[in-house]
N, C-alpha and C positions, 0 to 999 in steps of 0.2 A: 792787641786790637789794632786793626788797620784803620788809619784815618785818611780820608780822601780830601785833598785840597779842592776848593770850590770849582776850579776849572776842569777838574778831572772827575767830578761826581758822576757824570753820565757814563764815563768809561768804566768806573768802578762798579756802578750799578749793573751794567751789561755783563761785566765779568762775573759778578755775584750770581746773576740770573743763569749764566751759562753752566754753573756748577750746582744749581738747584735741581732736585729730582723732578722730572716732568711727569704729569699725570695724563693718561689717555683721555681724550674727550668722551663725555658721556654719550652713549648710543641712544638713539630714539627707538620707539616701538617699530617704526617702519623699517629702519636699518636692520634691526634684529630679525624681523619677519622676512625681509628680502634675503638675508643670509640663510635663514631657515629653509626657504623655498629652494634656494640654490643648492643647499646641502641635500635636499630630497631628490634633486635631479634637474631642477629648473622648471620654470613655469610652462614652457613649451612641452617638455616631456610629460609633465603632469596632465596637461590638457589633452595630450594625445591618447590618454587612457580613457576608454569609454565603458569598459566592464572589467570587473575583477572577480575571480573565484579563488577563495582561500580554503584550503583543507587543513584542519587543525586537530590536535589532540589536546584535550583539556583535563588536567588532573586536579582533583579537589583534595582538601586537607583531610577528608574522611575516607580516603581510599577509593573513591569513585573515579573512573576514567571515562570520558565522553569523546566521541567523534563528533566534530562540528564542521560543517561546510557552510561558508558564507558566500552568497552571491550578491554583488552590488553592480548597479547600472546607473550611469549618470542620467539625470542629476541627483536623484535621491530615492531610487528603488532599492530595496533590500529584502533578501530572504535568508534566514538562518535556519538550517536543519541540524538537529542534534539528537543523539541517542547513545546508549551505552556502547562502548567500543567493541564489546563482545557480542552485541545483539544482531549483527548482520545488517540487513538493509532497513530495519525499522528505525525511522527517524521522525521526530516531531518538529514541524515548522513553526516559524513566526515570521512576520514581515512588515514591510512598509511599502505602500503604493500611493497613488494619487488620491485614493478614496479614504484610506484608513491606515492606522497602525494596529495590527491584530496579533493576538496570541491564540494558541489552541488550548482550549479548556474542555476536558472530558470529551474530546473528539469533535468539538465545534469551534469554529473561528469566532472569537469574541473581540470586538473593537476596544481599544483602550479609551479611557475617559479623555476628554478634550485636552486638559493641561498635560497629562502624561503623554498624549500623542504628540503635542507640540515639542515637548522636551526630547522625546525620542527622535523626532525628525531632526532636531538641532544636533544631536549627538550621534546616534546610530546611523541616521540618514545622511550625515555629512560624507561627501565623497573624497575630498582632497585633504581634509584636516582642518581643524577649527580656525587656525591662523591664516589659512590661505583665503584671500578675498574676504577677510573678516568684516570690512566696512560694508561691502555689497550685501553680505548676509544679515546685516543689522546688529552685529555684535559690537561690544565695546572692549577694548584692550588697554590695560594700564600696566606699565613696567614698574615693578616694585623694587628692582635692584638685583643684586647678586646674592646667592645663597650657596653654602657648601653642603653637598649631599655626599653619601658614600660614593667614591669614584671621582670626586672633583667638584669644581664650581659650576654653578648654573645661573642662567638668567631666569628670574621669576616674573611671570606675567599673570595678571588676573584677567580672565576673560568672562565678561557677563554676556551670556547668549541672548539672542532675541527673545527667547522664551522666558528669560529671567533667571534661568539656571546659571550658577557660577562655577567655573572651573579655574583652578590654578595650574598653570603649565610651567614646568621647569625644563628649559632648554640647556643642553650641555654648552658650556661657555667656549669650548674649543670646536666641537663639531656642529653646533647649532641644531642638533637632532633632539627629539623628545627624550627626556630621561624619566620624567614622572608627571602624572596628572593627579590632582586631588579634587574632591568635591563631594556632592551629594547625589545619590542614585535613588530615584523614586520609582517604585514598581507597583503593579496593580495590587488591590486589596490592602492599601495603606502601608505597604512595606517600604521602609526608608532606611538607607544605609549611608554611612560615611565611607568613602572609597579612596584608596590609594592604588594607583596603577603605575607599575614600573615597566619601562620598555628597554629591551636589550637585543643584542645580536642582530644589528641592522645589516641587511644584505641587499645587494643590487639585483633588481629584477627588470631586465630590459631597460636599463638606464634610470630606474627610479628606486629609491631605497625604501624598504619596508622593515619594521621590527619583526623578527621571527620568534622571539621569546617575550612573553608578556606575563607579569605576575600581578594579580589583583587581590587586594585584601578588603573585605567588607566588614565594617564594624557598626555597632548600634545596639538596639535593645535585644535583638536576636543574637544567637551564638555567632562568633566570628566565622566568616567564610573566606577561605583562601583558595584561589584558582590560579593554576600555573598553566599557561598556554604555550604549546610548542607547535610551530607552523611547519607542516609537512611539505606543502607546496603552494605556490601562488602563481596563478595563470592570468595573463593579461589579454584583454580584448577577445575573450571567448564569446561566441555568438550567444545571445540571450534574448528570448522573446519576452515582451512585456507581460505576457500571460503567466510566466513563471512566478511573478510577484503577487498574483491575485490570491485572495484568501480561498481556501478550499470550500467547496459547496457540497453538502451531503444531500 
């Protein structure tokens, strides 16, 4: 055991501290979100995108393959068209516009109930990602710490959206890109699922990173639903008239 004489206590203390393992300072929510935005391409690059068109193939666990085309226009206009991949041009739309969140039911556009509409605007209508400008959107974000998922460590953040819906977001601790989202999905007719969404194969599209592979698992009272999404193409700043997002009128 080393014994320090009184005049040399300070020197011995400093020497001991020099050999103690150092711990990295804890990061704040804002620091993590800043790194996340930078990893996506930076705030200026994100803000330069006004429209996005995503063409995708979605395979379900029951052998069904869908073609899905997503149109999004800033700030929160959305149209999703989907249909069997082998059915040619026949596609069923749903969408979000300034007036309503709507689905097609038996050939007629039906608005979603108010709470479901608010939740859909928060999630599906979000243009940049839930963490970008989260305070301005009225969300609350809490950093829960780090958690190990398959593939490595993540930062775990709980996001309470303005609508009251809660999402847990796992950001890769090295890349700061989304690895997983979990939460609850509420759908019309009282359908409710617990969801786990995994993001992979991030690619650069005109300076902004997007996940090209997405796997979603829905569990609950109904049979488990597994959806695997492969992105065929992402097009940035394609001209889109606001009328594209209007509900069809028969």
